N, CA and C of each residue as an Amber inpcrd file, in Angstrom:
protein
   459
   0.8360000  -1.1800000   0.0000000   0.0000000   0.0000000   0.0000000
   0.8810000   1.2430000   0.0000000   0.4190000   2.2660000  -0.6690000
   1.1410000   3.5370000  -0.7080000   0.4910000   4.4660000   0.3020000
   1.2930000   5.0950000   1.1190000   0.7770000   6.0860000   2.0520000
   0.7770000   7.4480000   1.3830000  -0.3520000   8.1020000   1.4060000
  -0.4810000   9.4530000   0.8660000  -0.7380000  10.3840000   2.0280000
  -0.1360000  11.5540000   2.0050000  -0.5500000  12.5150000   3.0170000
  -1.6710000  13.3500000   2.4210000  -2.3970000  14.0290000   3.2870000
  -3.5900000  14.7580000   2.8640000  -3.2710000  15.7710000   1.7790000
  -2.1040000  16.3900000   1.8050000  -1.7430000  17.3890000   0.7920000
  -1.7110000  16.7760000  -0.5950000  -1.1650000  15.5620000  -0.7200000
  -1.1040000  14.9290000  -2.0360000  -2.4870000  14.6670000  -2.5860000
  -3.4440000  14.3660000  -1.7100000  -4.7720000  14.0030000  -2.1740000
  -5.6400000  15.2180000  -2.4620000  -5.4570000  16.2880000  -1.7590000
  -6.3460000  17.4250000  -1.9010000  -5.8300000  18.4790000  -2.8500000
  -4.5630000  18.4490000  -3.1800000  -3.9950000  19.4270000  -4.1010000
  -3.4100000  18.7070000  -5.2980000  -3.9420000  19.0070000  -6.4750000
  -3.3900000  18.3970000  -7.6740000  -1.9720000  18.9080000  -7.8540000
  -1.0780000  18.0170000  -8.1540000   0.3250000  18.3760000  -8.2940000
   0.5920000  18.7580000  -9.7420000   1.2500000  19.8700000  -9.9400000
   1.6380000  20.3050000 -11.2710000   3.0830000  19.9000000 -11.4690000
   3.3340000  19.1600000 -12.5310000   4.6590000  18.6420000 -12.7880000
   5.4050000  19.5780000 -13.7250000   5.9680000  20.6170000 -13.1980000
   6.7600000  21.5410000 -14.0020000   8.2180000  21.1820000 -13.7920000
   8.8850000  20.8210000 -14.8750000  10.2980000  20.4930000 -14.7990000
  10.5710000  19.0910000 -14.2850000   9.5330000  18.3140000 -13.9760000
   9.7590000  16.9490000 -13.5190000  10.0840000  16.0650000 -14.7130000
  10.8770000  15.0580000 -14.4820000  11.2300000  14.1380000 -15.5560000
  10.0440000  13.2240000 -15.8430000  10.0440000  12.6570000 -17.0370000
   8.9790000  11.7310000 -17.4200000   8.9440000  10.5310000 -16.4810000
  10.1000000  10.0920000 -15.9970000  10.1080000   8.9360000 -15.0960000
   9.4180000   9.2780000 -13.7690000   9.5640000  10.5250000 -13.3000000
   8.8670000  10.9370000 -12.0740000   7.3630000  10.9950000 -12.2940000
   6.9450000  11.4660000 -13.4680000   5.5180000  11.5220000 -13.7920000
   4.9670000  10.1040000 -13.8970000   5.6790000   9.2340000 -14.5730000
   5.2480000   7.8410000 -14.7060000   5.1590000   7.1730000 -13.3290000
   6.1180000   7.4880000 -12.4540000   6.0980000   6.9380000 -11.0950000
   4.8710000   7.4430000 -10.3280000   4.5450000   8.7290000 -10.4570000
   3.3750000   9.2930000  -9.7770000   2.0990000   8.6220000 -10.2800000
   1.9990000   8.4150000 -11.6000000   0.8270000   7.7390000 -12.1750000
   0.7220000   6.3240000 -11.6290000   1.8320000   5.6190000 -11.5610000
   1.8560000   4.2570000 -11.0320000   1.4260000   4.2270000  -9.5620000
   1.9230000   5.1720000  -8.7670000   1.5570000   5.2470000  -7.3510000
   0.0650000   5.5260000  -7.1790000  -0.4600000   6.4330000  -7.9900000
  -1.8960000   6.7330000  -7.9130000  -2.7290000   5.5050000  -8.2750000
  -2.3380000   4.8150000  -9.3200000  -3.0790000   3.6050000  -9.7240000
  -3.0630000   2.5620000  -8.6210000  -1.8920000   2.3510000  -8.0290000
  -1.7790000   1.3590000  -6.9510000  -2.6500000   1.7550000  -5.7590000
  -2.5890000   3.0150000  -5.3690000  -3.3860000   3.4930000  -4.2340000
  -4.8780000   3.3770000  -4.5280000  -5.2920000   3.7500000  -5.7310000
  -6.7080000   3.6770000  -6.0910000  -7.1990000   2.2390000  -6.1450000
  -6.3950000   1.3350000  -6.6560000  -6.7840000  -0.0890000  -6.6700000
  -6.9560000  -0.6080000  -5.2400000  -6.0130000  -0.2560000  -4.3880000
  -6.0870000  -0.6800000  -2.9870000  -7.3630000  -0.1510000  -2.3300000
  -7.6070000   1.1500000  -2.4800000  -8.7670000   1.7550000  -1.8210000
 -10.0830000   1.3170000  -2.4500000 -10.0820000   1.0140000  -3.7430000
 -11.2860000   0.4570000  -4.3720000 -11.6230000  -0.9010000  -3.7650000
 -10.6200000  -1.7380000  -3.6030000 -10.8470000  -3.0580000  -3.0100000
 -11.3500000  -2.9350000  -1.5800000 -10.7560000  -2.0230000  -0.8050000
 -11.2030000  -1.8270000   0.5860000 -12.6660000  -1.3530000   0.6220000
 -13.0330000  -0.4970000  -0.3070000 -14.3770000   0.0840000  -0.3240000
 -15.4060000  -0.8880000  -0.9030000 -15.1520000  -1.3700000  -2.1150000
 -16.1610000  -2.1690000  -2.8210000 -16.1890000  -3.6280000  -2.3910000
 -15.0390000  -4.2370000  -2.2210000 -15.0040000  -5.6810000  -1.9510000
 -15.0390000  -6.0070000  -0.4640000 -14.3370000  -5.1910000   0.3430000
 -14.2190000  -5.4960000   1.7670000 -15.2190000  -4.7250000   2.6300000
 -15.8850000  -3.7200000   2.0370000 -16.7970000  -2.8450000   2.7770000
 -16.1050000  -2.2650000   4.0100000 -14.8450000  -1.8550000   3.8240000
 -14.0460000  -1.3190000   4.9240000 -13.1510000  -0.1840000   4.4220000
 -13.7600000   0.9170000   3.9860000 -12.9340000   2.0040000   3.4480000
 -12.0030000   2.5900000   4.5030000 -10.8350000   3.0380000   4.0320000
  -9.8430000   3.6340000   4.9310000  -9.6880000   5.1320000   4.7180000
 -10.2500000   5.6450000   3.6270000 -10.1800000   7.0790000   3.3530000
 -11.5770000   7.5860000   3.0150000 -11.7520000   8.8880000   3.1110000
 -13.0320000   9.5100000   2.7710000 -13.2440000   9.4760000   1.2630000
 -14.5120000   9.4790000   0.8460000 -14.8380000   9.4840000  -0.5830000
 -14.1850000  10.6620000  -1.2970000 -14.1600000  11.8210000  -0.6470000
 -13.5760000  13.0120000  -1.2620000 -12.0910000  12.7960000  -1.5730000
 -11.3700000  12.1760000  -0.6550000  -9.9450000  11.9090000  -0.8840000
  -9.7530000  10.9730000  -2.0770000 -10.5790000   9.9290000  -2.1520000
 -10.5230000   8.9970000  -3.2710000 -10.8190000   9.7410000  -4.5790000
 -11.8680000  10.5470000  -4.5610000 -12.2450000  11.3070000  -5.7620000
 -11.1340000  12.2380000  -6.2140000 -10.4250000  12.8600000  -5.2740000
  -9.3320000  13.7590000  -5.6450000  -8.1600000  12.9860000  -6.2620000
  -7.8670000  11.7920000  -5.7310000  -6.8170000  10.9720000  -6.3380000
  -7.2190000  10.5460000  -7.7460000  -8.4880000  10.1640000  -7.9200000
  -8.9730000   9.7480000  -9.2310000  -8.8900000  10.9100000 -10.2210000
  -9.2630000  12.0970000  -9.7850000  -9.1760000  13.2760000 -10.6620000
  -7.7370000  13.5570000 -11.0680000  -6.8360000  13.4370000 -10.1130000
  -5.4280000  13.6830000 -10.4150000  -4.9320000  12.6790000 -11.4510000
  -5.2800000  11.4080000 -11.2680000  -4.8570000  10.3840000 -12.2170000
  -5.4540000  10.6420000 -13.5970000  -6.7440000  10.9580000 -13.6640000
  -7.3690000  11.2590000 -14.9610000  -6.6660000  12.4150000 -15.6490000
  -6.3620000  13.4330000 -14.8890000  -5.6870000  14.6060000 -15.4390000
  -4.3120000  14.2320000 -15.9960000  -3.5610000  13.4400000 -15.2450000
  -2.2300000  13.0260000 -15.6980000  -2.3120000  12.1330000 -16.9330000
  -3.2870000  11.2210000 -16.9550000  -3.4290000  10.3410000 -18.1250000
  -3.8100000  11.1410000 -19.3770000  -4.6020000  12.1900000 -19.1930000
  -4.9550000  13.0360000 -20.3330000  -3.7540000  13.8600000 -20.7940000
  -2.9880000  14.3720000 -19.8440000  -1.8410000  15.2130000 -20.1770000
  -0.6730000  14.3910000 -20.7320000  -0.5520000  13.1480000 -20.2680000
   0.5470000  12.2810000 -20.6920000  -0.0250000  10.9630000 -21.2230000
  -0.6430000  10.9950000 -22.4130000  -1.3000000   9.7910000 -22.9380000
  -0.3440000   8.6210000 -23.1890000   0.9360000   8.8840000 -23.2540000
   1.8990000   7.7970000 -23.4470000   1.9270000   6.8640000 -22.2290000
   1.4050000   7.3090000 -21.0860000   1.3630000   6.4790000 -19.8840000
  -0.0270000   5.8850000 -19.6370000  -0.9360000   6.0560000 -20.5800000
  -2.2790000   5.5000000 -20.4510000  -2.2010000   3.9750000 -20.4370000
  -3.1230000   3.3360000 -19.7360000  -3.1450000   1.8730000 -19.6550000
  -4.5910000   1.3870000 -19.6210000  -4.9030000   0.3190000 -20.3370000
  -6.2810000  -0.1680000 -20.3750000  -6.7910000  -0.6810000 -19.0280000
  -5.8880000  -1.0350000 -18.1150000  -6.3180000  -1.5370000 -16.8070000
  -6.2920000  -0.4470000 -15.7220000  -6.1920000   0.8010000 -16.1310000
  -6.1610000   1.9070000 -15.1660000  -7.4790000   1.9880000 -14.3960000
  -7.4240000   2.3650000 -13.1250000  -8.6540000   2.5580000 -12.3520000
  -9.5880000   3.6010000 -12.9790000  -9.0710000   4.4700000 -13.8320000
  -9.9310000   5.4550000 -14.4930000 -10.8280000   4.8080000 -15.5390000
 -10.5610000   3.5560000 -15.8830000 -11.3400000   2.8650000 -16.9080000
 -12.1820000   1.7290000 -16.3290000 -12.2600000   1.6650000 -15.0020000
 -13.0190000   0.5970000 -14.3440000 -14.0030000   1.2110000 -13.3510000
 -15.0400000   0.4710000 -13.0610000 -16.0210000   0.9200000 -12.0810000
 -16.2180000  -0.1840000 -11.0510000 -16.2110000   0.1960000  -9.7820000
 -16.5740000  -0.7260000  -8.7250000 -15.5980000  -1.8400000  -8.4620000
 -16.1040000  -2.8600000  -7.7940000 -15.2870000  -3.9850000  -7.3850000
 -15.6880000  -5.2560000  -8.1000000 -15.4290000  -6.3830000  -7.4610000
 -15.7690000  -7.6820000  -8.0390000 -17.2800000  -7.8830000  -8.0050000
 -17.7890000  -8.4930000  -9.0610000 -19.2200000  -8.8110000  -9.0980000
 -19.4900000  -9.9890000  -8.1680000 -20.5890000  -9.9210000  -7.4680000
 -21.0190000 -11.0080000  -6.5980000 -21.7130000 -12.0450000  -7.4770000
 -21.1550000 -13.2530000  -7.5480000 -21.7130000 -14.2510000  -8.4510000
 -22.8750000 -15.0440000  -7.8530000 -23.4000000 -14.5990000  -6.7110000
 -24.5460000 -15.2980000  -6.1240000 -25.8560000 -14.8910000  -6.8010000
 -25.8020000 -13.8520000  -7.6390000 -26.9950000 -13.3970000  -8.3350000
 -26.9010000 -13.7120000  -9.8200000 -28.0480000 -13.8530000 -10.4270000
 -28.1170000 -14.0920000 -11.8680000 -27.7360000 -12.8240000 -12.6180000
 -26.9880000 -12.9630000 -13.7090000 -26.6510000 -11.8240000 -14.5650000
 -27.8700000 -11.4240000 -15.3800000 -28.0780000 -10.1200000 -15.4970000
 -29.2110000  -9.5940000 -16.2470000 -28.7070000  -8.4760000 -17.1340000
 -29.1430000  -8.4640000 -18.3770000 -28.7790000  -7.3840000 -19.2850000
 -29.7390000  -6.2220000 -19.0650000 -29.1850000  -5.0250000 -18.8980000
 -30.0300000  -3.8380000 -18.7200000 -30.7620000  -3.5480000 -20.0240000
 -32.0800000  -3.3310000 -19.9370000 -32.8390000  -3.0050000 -21.1440000
 -32.6360000  -1.5410000 -21.5350000 -32.3320000  -0.7170000 -20.5580000
 -32.0230000   0.6940000 -20.8070000 -30.6700000   0.9620000 -20.1610000
 -29.7720000   1.5640000 -20.9350000 -28.4290000   1.8460000 -20.4200000
 -28.5120000   2.7680000 -19.2080000 -27.7770000   2.4050000 -18.1550000
 -27.7200000   3.2580000 -16.9690000 -26.6340000   4.2980000 -17.1670000
 -26.9770000   5.5460000 -16.9290000 -25.9820000   6.6150000 -16.9990000
 -25.1640000   6.6490000 -15.7280000 -24.0900000   7.3750000 -15.7650000
 -23.2260000   7.5000000 -14.6010000 -23.3750000   8.8840000 -13.9990000
 -23.4240000   8.9400000 -12.6810000 -23.4280000  10.2250000 -12.0040000
 -22.0420000  10.8390000 -12.1020000 -21.9900000  12.1250000 -12.2340000
 -20.7190000  12.8260000 -12.2900000 -20.5790000  13.6550000 -11.0170000
 -19.4010000  13.6430000 -10.4380000 -19.1440000  14.4630000  -9.2650000
 -18.9400000  15.9090000  -9.6900000 -19.4170000  16.8220000  -8.8650000
 -19.1540000  18.2510000  -9.0700000 -18.6760000  18.8070000  -7.7350000
 -17.5090000  19.4380000  -7.7500000 -16.9300000  19.9430000  -6.5140000
 -16.8460000  21.4560000  -6.4730000 -17.2900000  22.1250000  -7.5240000
 -17.1980000  23.5870000  -7.5400000 -18.3880000  24.1740000  -8.2910000
 -18.5930000  25.4560000  -8.1080000 -19.6660000  26.1430000  -8.8350000
 -19.4220000  26.0970000 -10.3420000 -18.1620000  26.2030000 -10.7510000
 -17.8360000  26.1380000 -12.1810000 -18.2570000  24.7990000 -12.7830000
 -18.0300000  23.7090000 -12.0510000 -18.4200000  22.3950000 -12.5540000
 -19.9360000  22.2640000 -12.6450000 -20.6520000  22.8650000 -11.7150000
 -22.1150000  22.8420000 -11.7690000 -22.6040000  23.6780000 -12.9530000
 -21.9840000  24.8300000 -13.1840000 -22.3470000  25.6540000 -14.3490000
 -22.0630000  24.9070000 -15.6500000 -20.9270000  24.2110000 -15.7070000
 -20.5870000  23.4250000 -16.9030000 -21.6240000  22.3310000 -17.1490000
 -22.0420000  21.6710000 -16.0700000 -23.0750000  20.6380000 -16.1760000
 -24.3670000  21.2420000 -16.7190000 -24.7710000  22.3670000 -16.1530000
 -26.0020000  23.0210000 -16.5910000 -25.9240000  23.3950000 -18.0700000
 -24.7630000  23.8640000 -18.4940000 -24.5940000  24.2220000 -19.9090000
 -24.7590000  22.9890000 -20.7990000 -24.1530000  21.8600000 -20.4090000
 -24.2790000  20.6310000 -21.2030000 -25.7350000  20.1770000 -21.2760000
 -26.4490000  20.2570000 -20.1680000 -27.8570000  19.8590000 -20.1640000
 -28.6590000  20.7720000 -21.0820000 -28.4040000  22.0860000 -20.9860000
 -29.1410000  23.0430000 -21.8030000 -28.8670000  22.8870000 -23.2930000
 -27.7650000  22.2520000 -23.6610000 -27.4960000  21.9630000 -25.0660000
 -28.4830000  20.9360000 -25.6230000 -29.0970000  20.1350000 -24.7290000
 -30.0040000  19.0610000 -25.1580000 -31.4590000  19.2780000 -24.7370000
 -31.6720000  20.0350000 -23.6560000 -33.0120000  20.2080000 -23.1070000
 -33.2690000  21.6950000 -22.9130000 -34.4210000  22.1600000 -23.3720000
 -34.7290000  23.5770000 -23.1450000 -35.4220000  23.7360000 -21.7980000
 -34.9980000  24.7130000 -21.0410000 -35.5590000  25.0290000 -19.7120000
 -35.6540000  23.8180000 -18.7970000 -34.5220000  23.1470000 -18.5350000
 -34.5840000  21.9670000 -17.6580000 -34.9190000  22.3570000 -16.2210000
 -35.5480000  21.4490000 -15.5220000 -35.8340000  21.5810000 -14.0930000
 -35.0170000  20.5150000 -13.3830000 -34.4490000  20.8770000 -12.2430000
 -33.5840000  19.9520000 -11.5200000 -34.1840000  19.5820000 -10.1720000
 -33.9050000  18.3520000  -9.7630000 -34.1510000  17.8960000  -8.4000000
 -32.7760000  17.5000000  -7.8760000 -32.3610000  18.0890000  -6.7740000
 -31.0280000  17.8280000  -6.2340000 -31.1790000  17.0720000  -4.9220000
 -30.4660000  15.9660000  -4.8310000 -30.4970000  15.1360000  -3.6280000
 -29.0740000  14.7570000  -3.2500000 -28.8420000  14.4380000  -1.9840000
 -27.4970000  13.9910000  -1.5970000 -27.1310000  12.7140000  -2.3560000
 -25.8810000  12.6060000  -2.7240000 -25.3890000  11.4090000  -3.4050000
 -25.0430000  10.3660000  -2.3540000 -25.5390000   9.1640000  -2.5490000
 -25.2130000   8.0540000  -1.6530000 -24.2970000   7.1290000  -2.4330000
 -23.0490000   7.0280000  -1.9850000 -22.0780000   6.1980000  -2.6900000
 -22.2800000   4.7280000  -2.3810000 -21.8680000   3.9080000  -3.3160000
 -21.7870000   2.4870000  -3.0360000 -22.5810000   1.5990000  -3.9620000
 -23.7630000   1.9950000  -4.3690000 -24.5760000   1.0820000  -5.1560000
 -25.5680000   1.8760000  -5.9940000 -25.7130000   1.4750000  -7.2280000
 -26.7580000   2.0250000  -8.0910000 -27.7110000   0.8940000  -8.4180000
 -28.9860000   1.2150000  -8.4830000 -29.9940000   0.2030000  -8.7530000
 -30.9110000   0.6990000  -9.8550000 -31.2190000  -0.1740000 -10.7840000
 -32.1820000   0.1110000 -11.8360000 -33.4350000  -0.7010000 -11.5380000
 -34.5590000  -0.0130000 -11.3330000 -35.8210000  -0.6950000 -11.0530000
 -36.6840000  -0.6320000 -12.3000000 -37.1900000  -1.7760000 -12.7220000
 -37.9960000  -1.8330000 -13.9400000 -39.4530000  -2.1410000 -13.5820000
 -40.3320000  -1.2690000 -14.0600000 -41.7680000  -1.4310000 -13.8810000
 -42.4270000  -1.4880000 -15.2550000 -43.4690000  -2.2660000 -15.3940000
 -44.2620000  -2.2710000 -16.6140000 -45.7250000  -2.1850000 -16.2010000
 -46.4000000  -1.1580000 -16.7240000 -47.8080000  -0.9030000 -16.3760000
 -48.0020000  -0.8220000 -14.8670000 -47.0420000  -0.1880000 -14.1980000
 -47.1410000   0.0120000 -12.7560000 -46.7990000  -1.2030000 -11.9210000
 -46.3720000  -2.2820000 -12.5430000 -46.0490000  -3.5110000 -11.8140000
 -44.5320000  -3.7020000 -11.8250000 -43.9650000  -3.9210000 -10.6350000
 -42.5270000  -4.1160000 -10.5030000 -42.1320000  -5.4270000 -11.1800000
 -41.1120000  -5.3450000 -12.0740000 -40.6140000  -6.5400000 -12.7510000
 -39.3160000  -7.0470000 -12.1590000 -38.3510000  -6.1150000 -11.9860000
 -37.0670000  -6.5510000 -11.4440000 -36.2510000  -5.3390000 -10.9930000
 -35.3140000  -5.6200000 -10.0910000 -34.3250000  -4.6410000  -9.6820000
 -32.9420000  -5.1940000 -10.0220000 -32.1050000  -4.3450000 -10.6060000
 -30.7840000  -4.7720000 -11.0390000 -29.7560000  -3.7730000 -10.5430000
 -28.6810000  -4.2650000  -9.9100000 -27.6210000  -3.3240000  -9.5420000
 -26.6490000  -3.1970000 -10.6980000 -25.6940000  -2.2760000 -10.5660000
 -24.8130000  -1.9500000 -11.6970000 -23.5810000  -2.8150000 -11.7530000
 -23.3580000  -3.6930000 -10.8320000 -22.1250000  -4.4790000 -10.8630000
 -22.3190000  -5.6210000 -11.7450000
């Protein structure tokens, strides 16, 4: 496990004058830390860091992968969601694709979201609720009758 101090997680590091090997090392450390914390959160139900800290590490990694695409990897935590699927349940194909919630940590990000929505919908109305991390569920009803509930894993 990699130990991160709070400064590394809450402040995105700008690599000015750093060598490519240092950047590659930072990307590797972030991936290792994110894999570890994903397993603790999703598989073990025993998180060791706050969601915000995890989100900041993920943002930093995404930013670095975008800035340095030569270090991109198909198995990066930025390209995976959640933990191991529980095989005690039957697999079900979603009839309607489930969208992903996006985190917003600033007013600018909320304004950007609103702009994207307004590009597709005129005069949208919003309902804002606290985000509950951990599980998404798709409930399917037909003619008011519950058919099935499916989680996203």
